[in-house]
C-alpha positions as CSV (number, residue, x, y, z in Angstrom):
1,X,54.8,55.7,87.6
2,X,53.2,52.6,89.1
3,X,51.9,53.2,92.6
4,X,53.2,50.5,94.9
5,X,51.1,51.6,97.8
6,X,47.9,49.8,98.6
7,X,45.6,51.8,100.9
8,X,42.7,50.5,102.9
9,X,40.4,52.7,100.8
10,X,41.7,51.2,97.6
11,X,41.1,47.7,98.9
12,X,37.6,48.4,100.0
13,X,36.7,50.4,96.9
14,X,37.6,47.4,94.8
15,X,37.2,47.5,91.0
16,X,33.4,47.3,90.6
17,X,32.3,48.7,87.3
18,X,29.3,51.0,87.0
19,X,26.1,49.2,86.4
20,X,27.4,45.8,87.4
21,X,24.4,45.1,89.6
22,X,22.2,42.5,88.1
23,X,18.6,43.4,87.5
24,X,16.7,41.7,90.3
25,X,13.3,43.1,89.3
26,X,11.1,45.1,91.6
27,X,12.4,44.9,95.2
28,X,10.7,42.3,97.3
29,X,10.0,45.1,99.9
30,X,7.7,46.8,97.5
31,X,5.8,43.6,96.8
32,X,5.2,42.6,100.5
33,X,2.2,43.4,102.7
34,X,4.5,45.2,105.2
35,X,3.5,48.8,106.0
36,X,6.9,50.3,105.3
37,X,5.7,53.8,106.1
38,X,4.4,52.9,109.6
39,X,7.4,54.6,111.3
40,X,7.9,57.5,108.8
41,X,9.5,60.4,110.6
42,X,11.5,58.2,113.0
43,X,15.2,58.8,113.2
44,X,17.6,55.9,113.7
45,X,21.3,56.0,114.8
46,X,23.6,53.3,113.4
47,X,27.2,52.5,114.5
48,X,29.2,50.7,111.8
49,X,32.6,49.1,111.6
50,X,34.6,50.8,108.8
51,X,34.7,48.6,105.7
52,X,32.8,47.5,102.6
53,X,29.7,46.5,104.5
54,X,29.4,50.0,106.0
55,X,30.2,51.5,102.6
56,X,27.4,49.5,101.0
57,X,24.8,50.7,103.6
58,X,25.8,54.3,103.4
59,X,25.9,54.4,99.6
60,X,22.3,53.3,99.2
61,X,20.6,54.4,102.4
62,X,18.5,57.0,100.6
63,X,16.6,54.1,99.0
64,X,15.6,52.9,102.5
65,X,14.5,56.4,103.5
66,X,12.5,56.7,100.3
67,X,10.8,53.4,101.1
68,X,10.1,54.0,104.8
69,X,10.3,57.7,105.5
70,X,12.8,56.8,108.3
71,X,15.8,59.0,108.6
72,X,19.1,57.2,109.3
73,X,22.3,58.7,110.7
74,X,25.2,56.3,110.5
75,X,28.9,56.5,111.5
76,X,31.7,54.3,110.3
77,X,34.5,53.8,112.9
78,X,37.7,51.8,112.5
79,X,37.0,48.2,113.7
80,X,38.9,48.2,117.0
81,X,37.6,51.6,118.1
82,X,34.0,50.7,117.1
83,X,34.2,47.6,119.3
84,X,35.4,49.6,122.2
85,X,32.8,52.3,121.8
86,X,30.0,49.7,121.5
87,X,31.0,48.0,124.7
88,X,31.2,51.2,126.7
89,X,27.9,52.5,125.5
90,X,26.0,49.3,125.7
91,X,27.3,48.6,129.2
92,X,26.1,52.1,130.3
93,X,22.5,51.1,129.4
94,X,22.0,54.2,127.3
95,X,23.7,53.6,124.0
96,X,23.6,56.5,121.5
97,X,22.7,54.1,118.7
98,X,19.7,51.9,117.8
99,X,21.4,49.6,115.3
100,X,24.8,48.1,115.6
101,X,27.1,46.3,113.1
102,X,28.4,43.2,114.9
103,X,31.6,41.3,114.4
104,X,30.3,37.9,115.4
105,X,33.7,36.2,115.9
106,X,34.5,38.8,118.5
107,X,31.3,40.0,120.0
108,X,28.7,37.2,119.8
109,X,29.2,35.6,123.3
110,X,29.9,38.9,125.0
111,X,26.7,40.6,123.7
112,X,24.5,37.5,124.4
113,X,25.7,37.1,127.9
114,X,25.3,40.8,128.7
115,X,21.7,40.9,127.2
116,X,22.6,43.9,125.0
117,X,20.7,42.8,121.9
118,X,17.0,42.8,121.2
119,X,15.3,39.5,120.4
120,X,14.2,39.5,116.8
121,X,12.5,36.0,116.8
122,X,9.0,37.5,116.9
123,X,9.8,40.2,114.3
124,X,11.0,37.8,111.6
125,X,7.8,35.7,112.0
126,X,5.5,38.7,111.8
127,X,4.1,39.2,108.2
128,X,3.3,42.8,109.0
129,X,7.0,43.5,109.7
130,X,8.8,41.1,107.5
131,X,8.8,40.7,103.7
132,X,7.8,37.1,102.7
133,X,11.2,36.4,101.1
134,X,13.0,36.8,104.4
135,X,12.9,33.6,106.3
136,X,15.4,31.9,108.6
137,X,15.9,28.9,106.3
138,X,17.4,31.2,103.7
139,X,20.4,31.9,105.9
140,X,23.3,29.5,106.0
141,X,23.8,27.2,109.0
142,X,26.9,29.2,110.0
143,X,24.9,32.4,109.8
144,X,22.2,31.2,112.1
145,X,24.7,29.7,114.5
146,X,26.2,33.1,114.8
147,X,22.9,35.0,115.1
148,X,21.1,32.8,117.6
149,X,21.9,32.3,121.3
150,X,21.9,28.9,123.1
151,X,18.1,29.3,123.7
152,X,17.4,29.6,120.0
153,X,16.6,33.3,120.1
154,X,17.5,35.3,117.0
155,X,19.5,38.3,118.3
156,X,20.6,39.7,115.0
157,X,20.4,39.2,111.3
158,X,23.4,37.5,109.6
159,X,24.9,40.1,107.1
160,X,28.2,39.0,105.6
161,X,30.5,35.9,105.9
162,X,34.2,35.8,105.3
163,X,35.8,32.5,104.4
164,X,39.5,31.9,104.3
165,X,40.8,30.7,101.0
166,X,44.2,30.2,99.2
167,X,45.2,32.9,96.8
168,X,48.0,31.9,94.4
169,X,50.0,33.5,91.6
170,X,49.3,31.6,88.4
171,X,52.3,33.1,86.6
172,X,54.8,31.9,89.3
173,X,53.1,28.5,89.4
174,X,53.3,28.1,85.6
175,X,57.0,29.0,85.4
176,X,57.7,26.3,88.1
177,X,55.4,23.7,86.6
178,X,53.5,23.7,90.0
179,X,50.0,22.6,90.7
180,X,47.7,23.8,93.5
181,X,48.6,22.1,96.7
182,X,46.0,19.8,98.2
183,X,47.5,19.5,101.7
184,X,49.3,21.8,104.1
185,X,52.4,19.7,103.8
186,X,52.4,20.0,100.0
187,X,51.9,23.7,100.4
188,X,54.9,24.1,102.6
189,X,57.1,22.0,100.4
190,X,55.9,24.1,97.4
191,X,56.6,27.3,99.3
192,X,60.2,26.3,99.7
193,X,60.5,25.3,96.0
194,X,59.0,28.6,94.8
195,X,61.1,30.9,97.0
196,X,63.8,32.8,95.1
197,X,65.2,35.4,97.5
198,X,67.6,36.8,94.9
199,X,64.6,37.6,92.7
200,X,62.6,38.9,95.6
201,X,60.0,36.2,95.4
202,X,58.8,34.2,98.3
203,X,56.7,31.0,98.3
204,X,54.2,32.2,100.9
205,X,52.9,35.1,102.9
206,X,50.4,35.3,105.7
207,X,49.6,37.2,108.9
208,X,52.4,37.0,111.5
209,X,51.5,39.9,113.7
210,X,50.2,38.8,117.2
211,X,46.4,38.9,117.5
212,X,45.9,39.3,113.8
213,X,47.7,36.0,113.1
214,X,45.1,34.0,115.0
215,X,42.5,34.2,112.2
216,X,45.1,32.6,109.9
217,X,46.5,30.1,112.5
218,X,43.1,28.7,113.2
219,X,43.0,27.3,109.7
220,X,46.0,25.2,110.5
221,X,44.5,24.3,113.9
222,X,41.2,23.2,112.6
223,X,42.8,21.1,109.8
224,X,45.0,19.4,112.4
225,X,41.9,18.2,114.2
226,X,41.7,21.0,116.8
227,X,38.6,22.0,118.6
228,X,38.6,25.3,120.6
229,X,36.5,24.1,123.6
230,X,35.5,20.9,125.3
231,X,32.0,20.1,126.4
232,X,32.6,21.9,129.7
233,X,33.9,25.0,128.0
234,X,37.6,24.5,128.7
235,X,40.0,25.9,126.2
236,X,41.9,23.3,124.1
237,X,44.4,25.4,122.2
238,X,47.6,24.1,123.9
239,X,47.3,20.4,123.1
240,X,49.0,18.2,120.5
241,X,46.8,19.5,117.7
242,X,47.7,23.1,118.5
243,X,51.4,22.2,118.7
244,X,51.5,20.4,115.4
245,X,49.4,23.2,113.7
246,X,51.9,25.8,115.0
247,X,54.8,23.8,113.6
248,X,53.1,23.7,110.2
249,X,52.3,27.4,110.4
250,X,56.0,28.1,111.2
251,X,57.1,26.1,108.2
252,X,54.9,28.2,105.9
253,X,56.3,31.4,107.2
254,X,59.9,30.3,106.8
255,X,59.4,31.1,103.1
256,X,57.7,34.5,103.6
257,X,59.1,38.0,103.0
258,X,61.4,39.5,105.7
259,X,59.4,41.0,108.6
260,X,56.5,38.7,108.4
261,X,56.2,38.6,112.2
262,X,54.8,42.1,111.9
263,X,52.4,41.5,109.0
264,X,48.7,42.0,109.2
265,X,46.4,41.5,106.2
266,X,47.5,44.9,104.8
267,X,51.2,43.9,104.5
268,X,50.3,40.4,103.3
269,X,48.1,41.8,100.6
270,X,50.7,44.3,99.5
271,X,53.3,41.5,99.2
272,X,51.0,39.3,97.2
273,X,49.6,42.1,95.0
274,X,53.2,43.2,94.1
275,X,54.0,39.7,92.9
276,X,56.4,39.0,95.8
277,X,54.6,36.0,97.1
278,X,53.4,32.9,95.3
279,X,50.7,31.9,97.9
280,X,48.6,33.7,100.5
281,X,45.9,32.5,102.8
282,X,43.3,35.0,103.9
283,X,39.7,36.1,103.6
284,X,37.7,36.1,100.3
285,X,37.0,39.8,100.8
286,X,40.4,41.0,99.8
287,X,40.1,39.8,96.2
288,X,39.2,43.4,95.0
289,X,42.6,44.5,96.2
290,X,44.5,41.9,94.0
291,X,42.3,42.5,91.0
292,X,42.5,46.3,91.1
293,X,44.8,47.5,88.2
294,X,45.5,50.7,90.1
295,X,47.2,49.0,92.9
296,X,48.1,45.5,91.9
297,X,50.7,43.9,89.6
298,X,49.0,40.5,89.5
299,X,45.6,41.4,88.0
300,X,44.5,38.5,85.8
301,X,47.2,36.2,87.3
302,X,45.5,35.2,90.5
303,X,44.1,31.8,91.2
304,X,41.7,31.0,94.0
305,X,41.4,27.7,95.8
306,X,40.5,26.1,99.1
307,X,42.8,26.2,102.2
308,X,44.8,23.0,101.8
309,X,43.8,20.0,104.0
310,X,45.5,19.0,107.1
311,X,46.0,15.4,108.5
312,X,42.6,15.5,110.2
313,X,40.4,17.3,107.7
314,X,39.9,20.3,105.4
315,X,38.1,23.4,106.8
316,X,37.9,27.0,106.0
317,X,38.1,29.2,109.1
318,X,34.9,31.3,108.9
319,X,34.1,34.7,110.4
320,X,31.1,36.9,110.0
321,X,29.2,40.2,110.5
322,X,25.7,40.8,111.6
323,X,23.3,43.6,112.1
324,X,21.4,43.9,115.4
325,X,19.3,46.2,117.6
326,X,20.3,47.5,121.0
327,X,18.0,46.1,123.6
328,X,17.8,49.7,125.0
329,X,16.5,51.2,121.8
330,X,13.1,52.8,121.9
331,X,12.6,52.3,118.1
332,X,13.0,48.5,117.8
333,X,10.4,47.9,115.0
334,X,11.7,50.8,112.9
335,X,15.2,49.5,113.5
336,X,14.2,46.1,112.5
337,X,12.9,47.4,109.2
338,X,16.4,48.9,108.6
339,X,18.1,45.6,109.6
340,X,15.9,43.8,107.1
341,X,16.7,46.1,104.3
342,X,20.5,45.8,105.1
343,X,20.3,42.0,104.5
344,X,17.9,42.2,101.6
345,X,18.5,40.5,98.4
346,X,19.2,43.7,96.5
347,X,21.7,45.0,99.1
348,X,23.4,41.5,99.4
349,X,23.7,41.3,95.6
350,X,25.4,44.7,95.5
351,X,27.9,43.6,98.2
352,X,28.7,40.3,96.5
353,X,29.0,41.8,93.0
354,X,31.5,44.4,94.2
355,X,33.5,41.7,96.0
356,X,33.0,43.5,99.3
357,X,31.5,40.6,101.1
358,X,29.5,37.4,100.8
359,X,25.9,37.4,102.0
360,X,24.8,34.7,104.4
361,X,21.6,34.3,102.3
362,X,21.5,31.3,100.0
363,X,18.9,32.8,97.7
364,X,21.4,35.5,96.8
365,X,24.3,33.2,96.1
366,X,22.1,30.9,94.1
367,X,20.6,33.6,91.9
368,X,21.9,33.3,88.3
369,X,21.3,37.0,87.7
370,X,23.3,37.9,90.7
371,X,26.1,35.6,89.7
372,X,26.3,37.1,86.2
373,X,26.9,40.5,87.8
374,X,29.9,39.5,89.9
375,X,32.8,41.6,88.7
376,X,35.6,39.4,90.1
377,X,36.8,36.2,88.3
378,X,34.5,33.2,88.2
379,X,37.2,31.2,90.0
380,X,36.8,33.6,93.0
381,X,33.1,33.0,93.1
382,X,33.6,29.3,92.9
383,X,36.0,29.5,95.8
384,X,33.2,31.2,97.8
385,X,30.8,28.4,97.1
386,X,33.4,25.7,97.8
387,X,34.5,27.3,101.1
388,X,30.9,27.5,102.3
389,X,30.8,23.7,102.2
390,X,33.9,23.3,104.5
391,X,33.3,26.3,106.7
392,X,33.9,26.1,110.4
393,X,33.9,28.9,113.0
394,X,37.4,30.4,113.1
395,X,37.5,31.5,116.8
396,X,36.1,30.2,120.0
397,X,32.7,31.5,121.0
398,X,33.7,33.1,124.3
399,X,33.6,36.5,126.0
400,X,37.3,37.3,126.2
401,X,38.1,36.7,122.5
402,X,40.4,39.7,122.4
403,X,42.5,38.3,125.2
404,X,42.5,34.9,123.6
405,X,43.9,36.4,120.4
406,X,46.4,38.5,122.2
407,X,47.9,35.8,124.4
408,X,47.9,32.9,121.9
409,X,48.8,35.2,119.1
410,X,51.9,36.4,120.9
411,X,52.8,32.8,121.5
412,X,52.5,31.9,117.8
413,X,54.5,35.0,116.8
414,X,57.2,34.1,119.3
415,X,57.6,30.7,117.5
416,X,58.5,32.5,114.3
417,X,61.6,33.7,116.0
418,X,62.5,30.2,117.1
419,X,60.7,29.8,120.4
420,X,59.4,26.3,121.3
421,X,55.7,25.9,120.2
422,X,54.8,23.7,123.1
423,X,56.3,26.0,125.7
424,X,54.8,29.1,124.2
425,X,51.3,27.7,123.9
426,X,51.5,26.4,127.5
427,X,52.5,29.8,128.7
428,X,49.6,31.4,126.9
429,X,47.2,28.7,128.2
430,X,48.3,29.3,131.8
431,X,47.7,33.0,131.4
432,X,44.4,32.7,129.6
433,X,42.5,30.1,131.7
434,X,41.9,32.4,134.7
435,X,40.7,35.1,132.3
436,X,38.2,32.7,130.7
437,X,37.0,31.4,134.1
438,X,36.4,34.9,135.4
439,X,34.5,35.8,132.3
440,X,32.1,32.9,132.6
441,X,31.4,33.6,136.3
442,X,30.7,37.3,135.6
443,X,27.0,38.0,134.8
């Protein structure tokens, strides 16, 4: 019997075939003048957020140990718990880990302001520590914006980027004679047209659950001309752009499956993978879940395209992960060797080819050998390239990101039940402003 359940493990495992990694030749590490054995015998502790990035590190970590003689102990922890644990330990001044997996869109400003990360600017310029192929200019602009502080110091290495794209069901589109929508208005009109509740098919699905919904909502906000902060750091997510974006987001979700107000990415993915939704906007990293024949009914029927444009532009809300070193670590150079290996071309190629993430390094994305080894459809890879060209940070770079997502996410969710967008956003704004002001005054 067909298994209708889609587990997190299934999604993250994806459908990568054995031997899919392209032959990249002898690793650049082995060709450099770096003394990789300098810290042989050192033991490093790593704290990871559970997911494909962590899986990739743990699967191949023996290669790093063979190269350097450095022993690595790593732990994958569910995302929310990992973030809480990191803050508690870093704030104590005595973290149990040397290396940390960062969620830039949540932790960037908080970690910078607290001084919790080691400065890597000198390390990456040191030829005795860094292989010649690893240079700042190889990272995308978005990656460097995430990794550097406002003084230009490199506080982490950009690891993996997640662009939001439009997934669509080609079979449903073909039956209706539909074409890929170019604007949000077109998408909403098409969602209504494609909805057939008697057949159990809905035109659209997306995150409706408070907090989780903000990573989707910001695609609407950005495309309606929204900016998160003004020049003085004041929050701008309750103005006319936010109100109109929320109305558009609400129109999309009128044609979603019942219960969408409680949907996170898991429920959205399940609905789309079971053929119950014609369109879905979310991150590129969930493609293995819809292309996995063990858990999806739409394998081979999925199209990939850009998030449709709004009246003020076309942007893909962008999020990212990095790898950094605790400022309190006593093994910074050894830890840097690990961070360098984590973002290496070989590791990045493996991650990309499995569909588990998109490296920030241009040399990986532009390598023809790597491209040939990508196991997902070519259309998916093209959506990655196209999204990179219209990427824009998907959340404000502030310390209380969690509170921002909670308060404004609750406001947006309330509008799905008929609440007034302007009133709900204003309520969230009034609650959030004091929180933001306190965070900026706290050292």
